[in-house]
mmCIF file of the N, C-alpha and C atoms, coordinates in Angstrom:
data_MODEL
# 
_entry.id   MODEL 
# 
loop_
_atom_site.group_PDB 
_atom_site.id 
_atom_site.type_symbol 
_atom_site.label_atom_id 
_atom_site.label_alt_id 
_atom_site.label_comp_id 
_atom_site.label_asym_id 
_atom_site.label_entity_id 
_atom_site.label_seq_id 
_atom_site.pdbx_PDB_ins_code 
_atom_site.Cartn_x 
_atom_site.Cartn_y 
_atom_site.Cartn_z 
_atom_site.occupancy 
_atom_site.B_iso_or_equiv 
_atom_site.pdbx_formal_charge 
_atom_site.auth_seq_id 
_atom_site.auth_comp_id 
_atom_site.auth_asym_id 
_atom_site.auth_atom_id 
_atom_site.pdbx_PDB_model_num 
ATOM 1   N N  . MET A 1 1  ? 0.714   -1.202 0.034  1.00 0.00 ? 1  MET A N  1 
ATOM 2   C CA . MET A 1 1  ? -0.041  0.190  0.001  1.00 0.00 ? 1  MET A CA 1 
ATOM 3   C C  . MET A 1 1  ? 0.998   1.385  -0.046 1.00 0.00 ? 1  MET A C  1 
ATOM 4   N N  . LYS A 1 2  ? 0.786   2.052  -1.112 1.00 0.00 ? 2  LYS A N  1 
ATOM 5   C CA . LYS A 1 2  ? 1.229   3.665  -1.077 1.00 0.00 ? 2  LYS A CA 1 
ATOM 6   C C  . LYS A 1 2  ? 0.696   4.484  -0.190 1.00 0.00 ? 2  LYS A C  1 
ATOM 7   N N  . THR A 1 3  ? 1.637   5.096  0.708  1.00 0.00 ? 3  THR A N  1 
ATOM 8   C CA . THR A 1 3  ? 1.502   6.190  1.777  1.00 0.00 ? 3  THR A CA 1 
ATOM 9   C C  . THR A 1 3  ? 1.538   7.462  0.912  1.00 0.00 ? 3  THR A C  1 
ATOM 10  N N  . THR A 1 4  ? 0.548   8.560  0.950  1.00 0.00 ? 4  THR A N  1 
ATOM 11  C CA . THR A 1 4  ? 0.763   9.821  0.525  1.00 0.00 ? 4  THR A CA 1 
ATOM 12  C C  . THR A 1 4  ? 0.675   10.666 1.692  1.00 0.00 ? 4  THR A C  1 
ATOM 13  N N  . PHE A 1 5  ? 1.244   11.491 1.569  1.00 0.00 ? 5  PHE A N  1 
ATOM 14  C CA . PHE A 1 5  ? 1.541   12.631 2.700  1.00 0.00 ? 5  PHE A CA 1 
ATOM 15  C C  . PHE A 1 5  ? 0.642   13.881 2.008  1.00 0.00 ? 5  PHE A C  1 
ATOM 16  N N  . CYS A 1 6  ? -0.394  14.532 2.582  1.00 0.00 ? 6  CYS A N  1 
ATOM 17  C CA . CYS A 1 6  ? -0.518  15.756 2.371  1.00 0.00 ? 6  CYS A CA 1 
ATOM 18  C C  . CYS A 1 6  ? 0.239   16.986 2.793  1.00 0.00 ? 6  CYS A C  1 
ATOM 19  N N  . LYS A 1 7  ? 0.281   17.890 1.748  1.00 0.00 ? 7  LYS A N  1 
ATOM 20  C CA . LYS A 1 7  ? 1.164   19.266 2.412  1.00 0.00 ? 7  LYS A CA 1 
ATOM 21  C C  . LYS A 1 7  ? 0.232   19.872 3.202  1.00 0.00 ? 7  LYS A C  1 
ATOM 22  N N  . PRO A 1 8  ? 0.867   20.715 4.334  1.00 0.00 ? 8  PRO A N  1 
ATOM 23  C CA . PRO A 1 8  ? 0.199   21.280 5.053  1.00 0.00 ? 8  PRO A CA 1 
ATOM 24  C C  . PRO A 1 8  ? -0.309  22.565 4.561  1.00 0.00 ? 8  PRO A C  1 
ATOM 25  N N  . PRO A 1 9  ? -1.372  23.116 5.148  1.00 0.00 ? 9  PRO A N  1 
ATOM 26  C CA . PRO A 1 9  ? -1.926  24.097 4.368  1.00 0.00 ? 9  PRO A CA 1 
ATOM 27  C C  . PRO A 1 9  ? -0.963  25.320 4.751  1.00 0.00 ? 9  PRO A C  1 
ATOM 28  N N  . LYS A 1 10 ? -1.044  26.643 3.755  1.00 0.00 ? 10 LYS A N  1 
ATOM 29  C CA . LYS A 1 10 ? -0.051  27.808 4.171  1.00 0.00 ? 10 LYS A CA 1 
ATOM 30  C C  . LYS A 1 10 ? -0.647  28.370 5.232  1.00 0.00 ? 10 LYS A C  1 
ATOM 31  N N  . ARG A 1 11 ? 0.040   29.277 5.854  1.00 0.00 ? 11 ARG A N  1 
ATOM 32  C CA . ARG A 1 11 ? -0.500  30.052 7.023  1.00 0.00 ? 11 ARG A CA 1 
ATOM 33  C C  . ARG A 1 11 ? -0.550  31.043 6.483  1.00 0.00 ? 11 ARG A C  1 
ATOM 34  N N  . ILE A 1 12 ? -1.838  31.974 6.835  1.00 0.00 ? 12 ILE A N  1 
ATOM 35  C CA . ILE A 1 12 ? -1.912  33.482 6.432  1.00 0.00 ? 12 ILE A CA 1 
ATOM 36  C C  . ILE A 1 12 ? -1.829  34.373 7.675  1.00 0.00 ? 12 ILE A C  1 
ATOM 37  N N  . VAL A 1 13 ? -1.742  33.828 8.728  1.00 0.00 ? 13 VAL A N  1 
ATOM 38  C CA . VAL A 1 13 ? -1.699  34.604 9.941  1.00 0.00 ? 13 VAL A CA 1 
ATOM 39  C C  . VAL A 1 13 ? -0.610  34.844 10.636 1.00 0.00 ? 13 VAL A C  1 
ATOM 40  N N  . VAL A 1 14 ? -0.248  35.941 10.606 1.00 0.00 ? 14 VAL A N  1 
ATOM 41  C CA . VAL A 1 14 ? 1.428   36.506 11.540 1.00 0.00 ? 14 VAL A CA 1 
ATOM 42  C C  . VAL A 1 14 ? 1.292   36.515 13.048 1.00 0.00 ? 14 VAL A C  1 
ATOM 43  N N  . TYR A 1 15 ? 2.036   35.958 13.624 1.00 0.00 ? 15 TYR A N  1 
ATOM 44  C CA . TYR A 1 15 ? 2.083   35.765 15.307 1.00 0.00 ? 15 TYR A CA 1 
ATOM 45  C C  . TYR A 1 15 ? 3.230   36.643 15.333 1.00 0.00 ? 15 TYR A C  1 
ATOM 46  N N  . ALA A 1 16 ? 3.535   37.097 16.668 1.00 0.00 ? 16 ALA A N  1 
ATOM 47  C CA . ALA A 1 16 ? 4.182   38.077 17.452 1.00 0.00 ? 16 ALA A CA 1 
ATOM 48  C C  . ALA A 1 16 ? 5.764   37.171 17.116 1.00 0.00 ? 16 ALA A C  1 
ATOM 49  N N  . LYS A 1 17 ? 5.696   35.709 17.391 1.00 0.00 ? 17 LYS A N  1 
ATOM 50  C CA . LYS A 1 17 ? 7.212   35.057 17.061 1.00 0.00 ? 17 LYS A CA 1 
ATOM 51  C C  . LYS A 1 17 ? 7.523   34.995 15.779 1.00 0.00 ? 17 LYS A C  1 
ATOM 52  N N  . ASP A 1 18 ? 6.625   35.070 14.711 1.00 0.00 ? 18 ASP A N  1 
ATOM 53  C CA . ASP A 1 18 ? 7.050   35.433 13.264 1.00 0.00 ? 18 ASP A CA 1 
ATOM 54  C C  . ASP A 1 18 ? 7.492   37.060 13.055 1.00 0.00 ? 18 ASP A C  1 
ATOM 55  N N  . ILE A 1 19 ? 7.162   37.685 13.616 1.00 0.00 ? 19 ILE A N  1 
ATOM 56  C CA . ILE A 1 19 ? 7.539   38.977 13.606 1.00 0.00 ? 19 ILE A CA 1 
ATOM 57  C C  . ILE A 1 19 ? 8.897   39.180 14.244 1.00 0.00 ? 19 ILE A C  1 
ATOM 58  N N  . GLU A 1 20 ? 9.184   38.415 15.408 1.00 0.00 ? 20 GLU A N  1 
ATOM 59  C CA . GLU A 1 20 ? 10.662  38.418 15.839 1.00 0.00 ? 20 GLU A CA 1 
ATOM 60  C C  . GLU A 1 20 ? 11.437  37.746 14.899 1.00 0.00 ? 20 GLU A C  1 
ATOM 61  N N  . ASN A 1 21 ? 11.322  36.825 14.174 1.00 0.00 ? 21 ASN A N  1 
ATOM 62  C CA . ASN A 1 21 ? 11.928  35.915 13.563 1.00 0.00 ? 21 ASN A CA 1 
ATOM 63  C C  . ASN A 1 21 ? 12.112  36.948 12.136 1.00 0.00 ? 21 ASN A C  1 
ATOM 64  N N  . ILE A 1 22 ? 11.109  37.518 11.506 1.00 0.00 ? 22 ILE A N  1 
ATOM 65  C CA . ILE A 1 22 ? 11.079  38.357 10.329 1.00 0.00 ? 22 ILE A CA 1 
ATOM 66  C C  . ILE A 1 22 ? 12.217  39.777 10.437 1.00 0.00 ? 22 ILE A C  1 
ATOM 67  N N  . THR A 1 23 ? 11.749  40.173 11.522 1.00 0.00 ? 23 THR A N  1 
ATOM 68  C CA . THR A 1 23 ? 12.462  41.686 11.757 1.00 0.00 ? 23 THR A CA 1 
ATOM 69  C C  . THR A 1 23 ? 13.501  41.575 12.726 1.00 0.00 ? 23 THR A C  1 
ATOM 70  N N  . GLY A 1 24 ? 13.620  40.307 13.523 1.00 0.00 ? 24 GLY A N  1 
ATOM 71  C CA . GLY A 1 24 ? 14.925  40.293 14.523 1.00 0.00 ? 24 GLY A CA 1 
ATOM 72  C C  . GLY A 1 24 ? 14.742  41.151 15.679 1.00 0.00 ? 24 GLY A C  1 
ATOM 73  N N  . ARG A 1 25 ? 13.311  41.610 15.773 1.00 0.00 ? 25 ARG A N  1 
ATOM 74  C CA . ARG A 1 25 ? 13.393  42.342 16.906 1.00 0.00 ? 25 ARG A CA 1 
ATOM 75  C C  . ARG A 1 25 ? 13.245  41.569 18.219 1.00 0.00 ? 25 ARG A C  1 
ATOM 76  N N  . LYS A 1 26 ? 13.073  42.078 19.388 1.00 0.00 ? 26 LYS A N  1 
ATOM 77  C CA . LYS A 1 26 ? 12.980  41.238 20.563 1.00 0.00 ? 26 LYS A CA 1 
ATOM 78  C C  . LYS A 1 26 ? 11.265  40.866 20.868 1.00 0.00 ? 26 LYS A C  1 
ATOM 79  N N  . PRO A 1 27 ? 11.095  40.110 21.920 1.00 0.00 ? 27 PRO A N  1 
ATOM 80  C CA . PRO A 1 27 ? 9.745   39.636 22.009 1.00 0.00 ? 27 PRO A CA 1 
ATOM 81  C C  . PRO A 1 27 ? 8.717   40.849 22.259 1.00 0.00 ? 27 PRO A C  1 
ATOM 82  N N  . GLY A 1 28 ? 9.099   41.675 23.232 1.00 0.00 ? 28 GLY A N  1 
ATOM 83  C CA . GLY A 1 28 ? 8.182   42.874 23.690 1.00 0.00 ? 28 GLY A CA 1 
ATOM 84  C C  . GLY A 1 28 ? 8.117   43.609 22.554 1.00 0.00 ? 28 GLY A C  1 
ATOM 85  N N  . ALA A 1 29 ? 8.881   44.152 21.730 1.00 0.00 ? 29 ALA A N  1 
ATOM 86  C CA . ALA A 1 29 ? 8.989   44.878 20.285 1.00 0.00 ? 29 ALA A CA 1 
ATOM 87  C C  . ALA A 1 29 ? 7.919   44.552 19.524 1.00 0.00 ? 29 ALA A C  1 
ATOM 88  N N  . ALA A 1 30 ? 8.093   42.888 19.438 1.00 0.00 ? 30 ALA A N  1 
ATOM 89  C CA . ALA A 1 30 ? 7.280   42.345 18.402 1.00 0.00 ? 30 ALA A CA 1 
ATOM 90  C C  . ALA A 1 30 ? 5.633   42.203 18.760 1.00 0.00 ? 30 ALA A C  1 
ATOM 91  N N  . ARG A 1 31 ? 5.532   42.150 19.941 1.00 0.00 ? 31 ARG A N  1 
ATOM 92  C CA . ARG A 1 31 ? 4.065   41.979 20.606 1.00 0.00 ? 31 ARG A CA 1 
ATOM 93  C C  . ARG A 1 31 ? 3.833   43.888 20.327 1.00 0.00 ? 31 ARG A C  1 
ATOM 94  N N  . LYS A 1 32 ? 4.454   44.606 20.678 1.00 0.00 ? 32 LYS A N  1 
ATOM 95  C CA . LYS A 1 32 ? 3.865   46.234 20.392 1.00 0.00 ? 32 LYS A CA 1 
ATOM 96  C C  . LYS A 1 32 ? 3.650   46.165 18.978 1.00 0.00 ? 32 LYS A C  1 
ATOM 97  N N  . LEU A 1 33 ? 4.643   45.899 18.026 1.00 0.00 ? 33 LEU A N  1 
ATOM 98  C CA . LEU A 1 33 ? 4.479   46.036 16.428 1.00 0.00 ? 33 LEU A CA 1 
ATOM 99  C C  . LEU A 1 33 ? 3.179   45.232 16.207 1.00 0.00 ? 33 LEU A C  1 
ATOM 100 N N  . LEU A 1 34 ? 2.664   44.115 16.585 1.00 0.00 ? 34 LEU A N  1 
ATOM 101 C CA . LEU A 1 34 ? 1.560   43.346 16.552 1.00 0.00 ? 34 LEU A CA 1 
ATOM 102 C C  . LEU A 1 34 ? 0.161   44.133 16.796 1.00 0.00 ? 34 LEU A C  1 
ATOM 103 N N  . ARG A 1 35 ? 0.386   44.703 18.259 1.00 0.00 ? 35 ARG A N  1 
ATOM 104 C CA . ARG A 1 35 ? -0.573  45.467 18.468 1.00 0.00 ? 35 ARG A CA 1 
ATOM 105 C C  . ARG A 1 35 ? -0.944  46.874 17.551 1.00 0.00 ? 35 ARG A C  1 
ATOM 106 N N  . ASN A 1 36 ? 0.163   47.386 17.360 1.00 0.00 ? 36 ASN A N  1 
ATOM 107 C CA . ASN A 1 36 ? 0.104   48.574 16.521 1.00 0.00 ? 36 ASN A CA 1 
ATOM 108 C C  . ASN A 1 36 ? -0.724  48.377 15.281 1.00 0.00 ? 36 ASN A C  1 
ATOM 109 N N  . ILE A 1 37 ? -0.211  47.125 14.793 1.00 0.00 ? 37 ILE A N  1 
ATOM 110 C CA . ILE A 1 37 ? -0.735  46.792 13.226 1.00 0.00 ? 37 ILE A CA 1 
ATOM 111 C C  . ILE A 1 37 ? -2.604  46.477 13.696 1.00 0.00 ? 37 ILE A C  1 
ATOM 112 N N  . LYS A 1 38 ? -2.572  46.034 14.667 1.00 0.00 ? 38 LYS A N  1 
ATOM 113 C CA . LYS A 1 38 ? -4.223  45.805 15.077 1.00 0.00 ? 38 LYS A CA 1 
ATOM 114 C C  . LYS A 1 38 ? -5.010  46.912 14.994 1.00 0.00 ? 38 LYS A C  1 
ATOM 115 N N  . LYS A 1 39 ? -4.379  47.814 15.658 1.00 0.00 ? 39 LYS A N  1 
ATOM 116 C CA . LYS A 1 39 ? -4.904  49.409 16.087 1.00 0.00 ? 39 LYS A CA 1 
ATOM 117 C C  . LYS A 1 39 ? -5.049  50.147 14.659 1.00 0.00 ? 39 LYS A C  1 
ATOM 118 N N  . ALA A 1 40 ? -4.084  49.982 13.751 1.00 0.00 ? 40 ALA A N  1 
ATOM 119 C CA . ALA A 1 40 ? -4.076  50.491 12.490 1.00 0.00 ? 40 ALA A CA 1 
ATOM 120 C C  . ALA A 1 40 ? -5.222  50.016 11.485 1.00 0.00 ? 40 ALA A C  1 
ATOM 121 N N  . PHE A 1 41 ? -5.515  48.779 11.566 1.00 0.00 ? 41 PHE A N  1 
ATOM 122 C CA . PHE A 1 41 ? -6.574  48.047 11.052 1.00 0.00 ? 41 PHE A CA 1 
ATOM 123 C C  . PHE A 1 41 ? -7.757  47.864 11.488 1.00 0.00 ? 41 PHE A C  1 
ATOM 124 N N  . GLU A 1 42 ? -7.796  48.648 12.825 1.00 0.00 ? 42 GLU A N  1 
ATOM 125 C CA . GLU A 1 42 ? -9.259  48.765 13.505 1.00 0.00 ? 42 GLU A CA 1 
ATOM 126 C C  . GLU A 1 42 ? -9.783  47.367 14.047 1.00 0.00 ? 42 GLU A C  1 
ATOM 127 N N  . LYS A 1 43 ? -8.723  46.626 14.462 1.00 0.00 ? 43 LYS A N  1 
ATOM 128 C CA . LYS A 1 43 ? -9.098  45.072 14.857 1.00 0.00 ? 43 LYS A CA 1 
ATOM 129 C C  . LYS A 1 43 ? -9.165  45.067 16.256 1.00 0.00 ? 43 LYS A C  1 
ATOM 130 N N  . LEU A 1 44 ? -9.878  44.286 17.120 1.00 0.00 ? 44 LEU A N  1 
ATOM 131 C CA . LEU A 1 44 ? -10.028 44.172 18.182 1.00 0.00 ? 44 LEU A CA 1 
ATOM 132 C C  . LEU A 1 44 ? -8.645  43.153 18.555 1.00 0.00 ? 44 LEU A C  1 
ATOM 133 N N  . PRO A 1 45 ? -8.403  43.172 19.973 1.00 0.00 ? 45 PRO A N  1 
ATOM 134 C CA . PRO A 1 45 ? -7.227  42.155 20.526 1.00 0.00 ? 45 PRO A CA 1 
ATOM 135 C C  . PRO A 1 45 ? -7.331  41.025 20.092 1.00 0.00 ? 45 PRO A C  1 
ATOM 136 N N  . GLU A 1 46 ? -8.513  40.330 20.210 1.00 0.00 ? 46 GLU A N  1 
ATOM 137 C CA . GLU A 1 46 ? -8.571  38.787 19.705 1.00 0.00 ? 46 GLU A CA 1 
ATOM 138 C C  . GLU A 1 46 ? -8.544  38.566 18.266 1.00 0.00 ? 46 GLU A C  1 
ATOM 139 N N  . GLN A 1 47 ? -8.503  39.270 17.353 1.00 0.00 ? 47 GLN A N  1 
ATOM 140 C CA . GLN A 1 47 ? -8.487  39.103 15.860 1.00 0.00 ? 47 GLN A CA 1 
ATOM 141 C C  . GLN A 1 47 ? -7.360  38.893 15.727 1.00 0.00 ? 47 GLN A C  1 
ATOM 142 N N  . PHE A 1 48 ? -7.142  38.326 14.239 1.00 0.00 ? 48 PHE A N  1 
ATOM 143 C CA . PHE A 1 48 ? -5.829  37.967 13.819 1.00 0.00 ? 48 PHE A CA 1 
ATOM 144 C C  . PHE A 1 48 ? -5.058  38.783 12.720 1.00 0.00 ? 48 PHE A C  1 
ATOM 145 N N  . VAL A 1 49 ? -4.268  39.067 12.692 1.00 0.00 ? 49 VAL A N  1 
ATOM 146 C CA . VAL A 1 49 ? -3.301  39.731 11.737 1.00 0.00 ? 49 VAL A CA 1 
ATOM 147 C C  . VAL A 1 49 ? -2.935  38.868 10.581 1.00 0.00 ? 49 VAL A C  1 
ATOM 148 N N  . THR A 1 50 ? -3.309  39.398 9.194  1.00 0.00 ? 50 THR A N  1 
ATOM 149 C CA . THR A 1 50 ? -2.983  38.709 8.341  1.00 0.00 ? 50 THR A CA 1 
ATOM 150 C C  . THR A 1 50 ? -1.549  38.771 7.696  1.00 0.00 ? 50 THR A C  1 
ATOM 151 N N  . ALA A 1 51 ? -0.806  38.148 6.794  1.00 0.00 ? 51 ALA A N  1 
ATOM 152 C CA . ALA A 1 51 ? 0.211   38.493 5.909  1.00 0.00 ? 51 ALA A CA 1 
ATOM 153 C C  . ALA A 1 51 ? 0.252   39.682 5.188  1.00 0.00 ? 51 ALA A C  1 
ATOM 154 N N  . SER A 1 52 ? -0.864  39.955 4.534  1.00 0.00 ? 52 SER A N  1 
ATOM 155 C CA . SER A 1 52 ? -1.296  41.073 3.716  1.00 0.00 ? 52 SER A CA 1 
ATOM 156 C C  . SER A 1 52 ? -1.272  42.429 4.734  1.00 0.00 ? 52 SER A C  1 
ATOM 157 N N  . GLU A 1 53 ? -1.659  42.241 5.644  1.00 0.00 ? 53 GLU A N  1 
ATOM 158 C CA . GLU A 1 53 ? -1.789  43.397 6.575  1.00 0.00 ? 53 GLU A CA 1 
ATOM 159 C C  . GLU A 1 53 ? -0.639  43.743 7.227  1.00 0.00 ? 53 GLU A C  1 
ATOM 160 N N  . PHE A 1 54 ? 0.328   42.563 7.377  1.00 0.00 ? 54 PHE A N  1 
ATOM 161 C CA . PHE A 1 54 ? 1.378   42.842 8.267  1.00 0.00 ? 54 PHE A CA 1 
ATOM 162 C C  . PHE A 1 54 ? 2.302   43.640 7.333  1.00 0.00 ? 54 PHE A C  1 
ATOM 163 N N  . SER A 1 55 ? 2.392   42.929 5.921  1.00 0.00 ? 55 SER A N  1 
ATOM 164 C CA . SER A 1 55 ? 3.113   43.702 4.621  1.00 0.00 ? 55 SER A CA 1 
ATOM 165 C C  . SER A 1 55 ? 2.982   44.995 4.368  1.00 0.00 ? 55 SER A C  1 
ATOM 166 N N  . ALA A 1 56 ? 1.490   45.035 4.276  1.00 0.00 ? 56 ALA A N  1 
ATOM 167 C CA . ALA A 1 56 ? 1.129   46.704 4.284  1.00 0.00 ? 56 ALA A CA 1 
ATOM 168 C C  . ALA A 1 56 ? 1.566   47.664 5.121  1.00 0.00 ? 56 ALA A C  1 
ATOM 169 N N  . TYR A 1 57 ? 1.481   47.442 6.471  1.00 0.00 ? 57 TYR A N  1 
ATOM 170 C CA . TYR A 1 57 ? 1.984   47.889 7.579  1.00 0.00 ? 57 TYR A CA 1 
ATOM 171 C C  . TYR A 1 57 ? 3.347   48.063 7.268  1.00 0.00 ? 57 TYR A C  1 
ATOM 172 N N  . THR A 1 58 ? 3.896   47.276 7.295  1.00 0.00 ? 58 THR A N  1 
ATOM 173 C CA . THR A 1 58 ? 5.505   47.377 7.448  1.00 0.00 ? 58 THR A CA 1 
ATOM 174 C C  . THR A 1 58 ? 6.320   47.556 6.324  1.00 0.00 ? 58 THR A C  1 
ATOM 175 N N  . GLY A 1 59 ? 5.665   47.400 5.076  1.00 0.00 ? 59 GLY A N  1 
ATOM 176 C CA . GLY A 1 59 ? 6.500   47.570 3.763  1.00 0.00 ? 59 GLY A CA 1 
ATOM 177 C C  . GLY A 1 59 ? 7.225   46.554 3.217  1.00 0.00 ? 59 GLY A C  1 
ATOM 178 N N  . ILE A 1 60 ? 7.238   45.254 3.633  1.00 0.00 ? 60 ILE A N  1 
ATOM 179 C CA . ILE A 1 60 ? 7.975   44.184 3.622  1.00 0.00 ? 60 ILE A CA 1 
ATOM 180 C C  . ILE A 1 60 ? 7.095   43.883 2.421  1.00 0.00 ? 60 ILE A C  1 
ATOM 181 N N  . GLU A 1 61 ? 7.539   43.216 1.405  1.00 0.00 ? 61 GLU A N  1 
ATOM 182 C CA . GLU A 1 61 ? 6.944   42.579 0.298  1.00 0.00 ? 61 GLU A CA 1 
ATOM 183 C C  . GLU A 1 61 ? 6.130   41.456 0.480  1.00 0.00 ? 61 GLU A C  1 
ATOM 184 N N  . GLU A 1 62 ? 4.568   41.240 0.330  1.00 0.00 ? 62 GLU A N  1 
ATOM 185 C CA . GLU A 1 62 ? 3.845   40.449 0.759  1.00 0.00 ? 62 GLU A CA 1 
ATOM 186 C C  . GLU A 1 62 ? 4.246   38.882 0.538  1.00 0.00 ? 62 GLU A C  1 
ATOM 187 N N  . GLY A 1 63 ? 4.931   38.834 -0.859 1.00 0.00 ? 63 GLY A N  1 
ATOM 188 C CA . GLY A 1 63 ? 5.828   37.543 -1.317 1.00 0.00 ? 63 GLY A CA 1 
ATOM 189 C C  . GLY A 1 63 ? 6.725   36.961 -0.133 1.00 0.00 ? 63 GLY A C  1 
ATOM 190 N N  . LEU A 1 64 ? 7.329   38.084 0.203  1.00 0.00 ? 64 LEU A N  1 
ATOM 191 C CA . LEU A 1 64 ? 8.509   37.247 1.010  1.00 0.00 ? 64 LEU A CA 1 
ATOM 192 C C  . LEU A 1 64 ? 7.859   36.943 2.353  1.00 0.00 ? 64 LEU A C  1 
ATOM 193 N N  . VAL A 1 65 ? 6.735   37.967 3.269  1.00 0.00 ? 65 VAL A N  1 
ATOM 194 C CA . VAL A 1 65 ? 6.187   37.394 4.031  1.00 0.00 ? 65 VAL A CA 1 
ATOM 195 C C  . VAL A 1 65 ? 5.590   36.087 4.091  1.00 0.00 ? 65 VAL A C  1 
ATOM 196 N N  . LYS A 1 66 ? 4.652   35.579 3.090  1.00 0.00 ? 66 LYS A N  1 
ATOM 197 C CA . LYS A 1 66 ? 4.221   34.410 2.842  1.00 0.00 ? 66 LYS A CA 1 
ATOM 198 C C  . LYS A 1 66 ? 5.543   33.137 2.639  1.00 0.00 ? 66 LYS A C  1 
ATOM 199 N N  . GLU A 1 67 ? 5.988   33.593 1.932  1.00 0.00 ? 67 GLU A N  1 
ATOM 200 C CA . GLU A 1 67 ? 7.245   32.638 1.896  1.00 0.00 ? 67 GLU A CA 1 
ATOM 201 C C  . GLU A 1 67 ? 7.675   32.176 3.216  1.00 0.00 ? 67 GLU A C  1 
ATOM 202 N N  . PHE A 1 68 ? 8.168   33.350 3.910  1.00 0.00 ? 68 PHE A N  1 
ATOM 203 C CA . PHE A 1 68 ? 8.494   32.840 5.275  1.00 0.00 ? 68 PHE A CA 1 
ATOM 204 C C  . PHE A 1 68 ? 7.674   32.153 6.027  1.00 0.00 ? 68 PHE A C  1 
ATOM 205 N N  . LEU A 1 69 ? 6.567   32.225 5.897  1.00 0.00 ? 69 LEU A N  1 
ATOM 206 C CA . LEU A 1 69 ? 5.242   31.764 6.791  1.00 0.00 ? 69 LEU A CA 1 
ATOM 207 C C  . LEU A 1 69 ? 5.226   30.170 6.047  1.00 0.00 ? 69 LEU A C  1 
ATOM 208 N N  . GLU A 1 70 ? 5.692   29.986 5.064  1.00 0.00 ? 70 GLU A N  1 
ATOM 209 C CA . GLU A 1 70 ? 5.492   28.423 4.485  1.00 0.00 ? 70 GLU A CA 1 
ATOM 210 C C  . GLU A 1 70 ? 6.408   27.572 5.049  1.00 0.00 ? 70 GLU A C  1 
ATOM 211 N N  . TRP A 1 71 ? 7.787   27.917 5.375  1.00 0.00 ? 71 TRP A N  1 
ATOM 212 C CA . TRP A 1 71 ? 8.459   27.043 6.053  1.00 0.00 ? 71 TRP A CA 1 
ATOM 213 C C  . TRP A 1 71 ? 7.828   26.527 7.031  1.00 0.00 ? 71 TRP A C  1 
# 
C-alpha cells in the first residue's frame, strides 16, 4: 500500500514569534508591533493579523512574508 502525504496548508496569520523572526526584534517589541498593526487596521485584540496586513503596515513585500510563513 502506498502512503501519500498531504502538504500542510499555508499559513496566512502572523504571530508575534513570526515578527521576531522576520524583523529580528525582541519579543516585547514584536508584540508591540502586532498591537500597533491591529490598531491601524481597527481590529479587536482577539482578532488575527494577516500576512497582507503585516506587509502593508511594514512595507515588507507580501511574497516574502508568505514565503517565510510556509517553512
